[in-house]
N, C-alpha and C positions, 0 to 999 in steps of 0.2 A: 362604406355604409353610412348613411346620413344619421346624425344624432342631435339630440337636444339636451340642454343642461336642465337638471331638475334641482331646484333650490328649495329649502325649507326655511321659513323665517322663525328664528328662535330669539326671543327677547330683544327684538328690534334689529337683529342683524341677519343677513342672508348667509346660510351655510349650505354649501354644495352637497346634496345628498348623493347624486350620481348622474348617470347619463341614460336617456331613453333613446334607443336606436330602432330604426326600421329596417327590416330585411326586404321590404317590398310587399310581403304578405303578412308578416307578424311583427310584433314589437318586443323588444328585449330591454330589461332594466338592469343596470349594473351599479352597485353602490360604489362611491368614490373611496379610494384607498385611505383618505384622511377623515372620512366620516366616522365619528365616534359616538353618536347618539343612538337612541332607540330607533328601530326601523320605522319607516314612514307608514307602515301598516302592520297590524298583527299577523296578517297573512303573508308578509314579506319581512321577516326578522333580519336585522342587519348582520347577524352572525353568518348568514349565507350571502355571498357576494353577488351572484348572478341569478336573475329570475327571467326565465324564457317563456315565450308563448302565452299559454292561458294564465299562468300565475301573474305575469305583468299586465296582460291584457285586461284581466278582470278589474284590478285596482284602478288603472288609469282610465278605462272606458267609463267606469262609474263616476268619474269627474264630469262627464259630459251630459247634456240634456238627453231626453228620450223622445221617441216617436216624432210627432209633428214639430216640436221645438228643435229637435236635432236637424230635421229637414230644413227648417228655416235658416239656422246658422250655417248649414252646409251650403245652401243655395247662395247665401250672402258672400260666402268665402270661395264660391265656385269650386266646391269640393264634393266628393261623394259622401253621403251620410255614413257609409261603412268605413271611411278612411279615418280611423281613430287617431293615428299619428298626425295626419294633416290637420285635423280639427284641433288637436292639442297644440300644435305649432302655431295655429292661427289664434286660438282663444285661451291658451293656458296661462296667460299672464296674471289672471286673478281668478282663482278657483275657491271652492269651499275649503276651509281649513287654512293651512299655512304653506301649501304647495304653490310654487311659481315655476312654470315651465317656459323656457326662453332659449333663443339662439345665442344670447349674450354669454360670454365666457365669465364675466365678472359682474356681480351686483353688489354695490357698496352701500347704497342708501335706500331706505324704504321709499317707494314711489310716491311722488307728491304732485302728480300731474292730473288736474281735474278741469272739466269744462262745466262752467255754471250754466244751468238751464233756466231761461225765463219761463213764465207761466205757459206761453204758447208752445215753447219747445218741450216742456214737460208733458203737456197735453198730447203733442204729436208722438212723443216717446211711448207713452202709455197706450195710446190708441193703436200703435203699430206693433205692439209686442206679440199679438197673435198672428201677425202676417209677415213681419220683417224683422231682421236683426238690427239693433242700433249701429252695428258695424257698417251698414250701408251708408249712413250719413256721418257717423263719427269715426274717422279713420284710425284713431288710436285705441279704439275699443277692443279689449282682448280678454273678455270675461266669459267664463263658463260656469253655469250652475246646473247641478244635476236635477232630475225630475221631469215631469211631463207638463207642468203648468207654465204659462207664459210669465216670465219674471226677469228682473235685472237687479243689479246692485247699484246703490247710489251712496254718496256721502251727504249726510244731512247736517246743516248748521242752522238751527232754528227752523224756519220755514224755507230756507234756501236749499236748493237741490243741486248737487254736483254729480256729474257722470265721471267715474274713475276711468283714466286712460292708462294704457300700458300695464305696468305692474302695481299701480296705485290701489290700495285697499279701500273698500266702501264700508259704511257703517250700518246700512239698512238694505233689506231686500224689498223690492216693490213688485206687487202683483196687480195685474189689471183685472177689471170686471170682465168676466167671460161671456162671449156671445153664445156659448153652448150651455152653461150652467148658471141659472139665474141666481144673482146675489151671492156668488161664491165668496168674495171677500168678506161680506157681512157674516156669512155662515162661519168662516174660519175665525174671525174676530170674536164672535159669540162663543164658539166652542172653546177658544183659548181662555176666555173669561170664566166659563164654567169650570174648566180644568184647574185653573189657578185657585178657585174657591174650594175645590175638592182636594187641595194639597199637592197638586202636581206642579213641578217647576216648568214654566213655559216662557217662551220668548215674549217680550213686550210686543203686542200685536194690536193694531188699531187701524180703522179706516180714517184716512185724513183727506182733506180737500186742499189742493194747491191751485189757486185760481178757480177755474171752473171744473177742474178735474179731480175726481175722487179715485182713490186707489188704496190697496192694503199696504201698510208699512210695517215691516217686521224688523225689530232691532236684532242685529246679528250677534249670536252668542260666541262666534269664533273671531270676534274683533273686540279690542278694548282700547281706550284712549288714555293717554298720559302726557301731560304738558302739551296739549293741543296736537299730539301726534297719534296716529292710528296704528295699532299693532295687531298682528295676527296670532291666533291660537290654532294649533293643529287639531284636526278632528277627522274622523272617518265614520261612515255609516256601517251598519251591521253587515250588509252584503260585502262591503270591502273587507271588513275585519275577519269575516268567516270565509272569504274567498269565493263568493257567489256572484255571477254575472247579474247585472240589472235585469236581464231578461228572465231571471229565475227568482225574482223577489217574492213571488207568491208561493206559499207552501204547496198548493194543489198542482203547481207546475214544476215541482222539484226544489223549491226554495226552502230556506230554513223555517222550521216550525217554532212556536213560541218557547218550547222547552229548550231548544238549542240556543235561543237568544238569552234565556235566563242562565243557562249553563255558561255561556261566554262571559256575561257580566259578573257572575259569581267567581269565575276563575281569574279575571284580569283587573277588576275594578279596585280602586284604592279604598272603596267603601262598599264591599260586596253585599253585606246584609241590607243596608239602606237601599242600594240600587236594585236589588232583587225585589224588595217590597214595592218600590216605585214602579218597576216594570209591571208587576201584577196589577197595581192600581191603574196604570195606563191601559192595560188590556181590558179590564172590567169597565173603565170609563168609556172606552171606545165602543164596547159592546152595547152599553146602555144608550149612548148617544147616536147609534146607528152609523158608525164609521167603519165601513167594510174595507177601507183601503189602508188599514193600519198594518203595513208590511215592514220587512227588515230594512228597507232604505229610509223609512220614516222614524228610525231611532238611530242615535249616533253616540259615539264616545268622544269626549273632549280631553285633550292632553294638557298637562301642566305647562306653565310658561317656559320652563327650561328644558322640556322634553326629557327630564331625568327622573321621572316617577311614573306611577301607574295612572292610566286614564280613569275617568268615571263617566257616568251617564251625562250626556248633554241635556240641556233643557228640551222639552218636547215641542214639536212643530208639526205643521200640516195636519192639525186636528180639524176635521171636517165631517159633518153629518152627510155622508154620501147617500143615505137612505131617502132623502127628499127628492132625489133626481131619478125620474122614471127610467132613463136609458142606461143607468149604471147597475152593475151586478149587485145583488143583495147578499151574495155569499161572502163570508169573512175571508180576509187575506190570510189569516191564521186561524186554525180550527180550535174549537173547544172540545178537547178529548177526542179528536178525529172527526167531528161534525162541523161542516162549514155553513150550513143553512141555519140561521139564527132560530127560526121557528121550530126547528127539529131538535134543538139542544135540550137535553133532559138533565135531571139531577145527577144521573149516573155519568153523563158526559162531564159535568163539572167535577164530580168525584175523581174521574180519571185524569182530568186536567190538573187537579191538585196533586195527585199521585205522581204524575209525570214531572211536576216541578219540585217534588220532594218536600211538599208542605202539607200541613194538616188542613182538611176540608174546612175546618172552623175558620181558618184565616181567610178563605174565599168569602165565607158568609159575613164575617165582621168587616171586611174591606168593602163589600157590596153595601152593607148597611151604613157604613161611615160615608161613603160617596153619596148615597141617596139623602142622607141627613144634611149634607153640606151643599147639595145642589139647589140653587135658588134662582129660578127664572124670573122672580119678581124684581130683581135688581137690574134686569136687562130691559132696555127700551122695547116697547111693543113693535112688532113688525110681522109681516107674513112669514118670513124666514123663521123667526123665533117660534111662531105658532106651529109651524110644520115640524120643526125639530122637537118641540115639546111634546107633540102628539106621539112621535116615535119613542121618545124617552119615557113618557108616562105609561105607554103600552108595555114596554120592556120591563120597566120597574115593577108594574103590577104583576106581570107574569113571573119574573124572577123571584119576587117576594114569596110566591107559592112553592118554589122549588129550592130556594136557598135558605 
């Protein structure tokens, strides 16, 4: 049976967590006998040694891109997009969090292999993200990032851009301007700015121009630097932690509802009360700003450096007003008291929402008012994207004011 080694980086050293094996139809994960840290996922505690089929499949498949982006990397690797094991073998050298998947039996030092990109090479990289994998041109590229958007990870040194190769960690995620959704990077940067002003911890997110090419740069919260070295922090999204496939990230399709997410963070976080309140604030902020894609894969837990304590909520990411795009569903990824259509949400739905979370309805009211008091579009440069987002925000603010 073919197998791969699964390492986790802990405080700058690689620790073998276990082996990922393929039966030809399914994948199996087995913890190493010497592994003594917490499990690599809350859905796979290290107290149990062997995880078969769906248990292992869910966690590891959630490390891969989705939809068209998975098709792109599969095509570049001459693999089937359904071949989870093969894709991880090809692209598992640099994943979200601290997981490194490799054929190598031993990893002693953190990867330090990078290819510097000049302005033209960076332009080519960004322009091709929606059509091709960097692995086509850069043979040492082994990176996998979850999600449906076109993106890659780079190491930034000032304005110099480096593409990580092999198992080398990056410092920033780069997202290209989308041919399908106008101004998407501007949208995300704007929403991140609003969220920060409202008291939400967010990744540093900005549109930057390198040469003639503009793209969205997001500082990775699962990386940190010390003495000019880049280190990884382990993380997992809520689908991984709860044991849900990425295909079930939406509540209406059988995925976790918001109450389940709050229940998780209350049970496992090192700061349960604070994180519960932050999640509620995140939910109301997304409702106000028209983000219908706020699902369980868009919230994560981050672990301490030594993997010897409880995790807590990671900074928020992928904050986008999806409501400005005509061809995207307006139904919420997670319901308000069982209602997914924003225009149909009533005061009673919000009351049920509060009850399901085990909080007083007054908390929902005060959180809403606090967010609206701190939201300031005046500090954001004028643009068509800003005006369209503000129109949705103002409409929902006015309406919610009457029912909350």
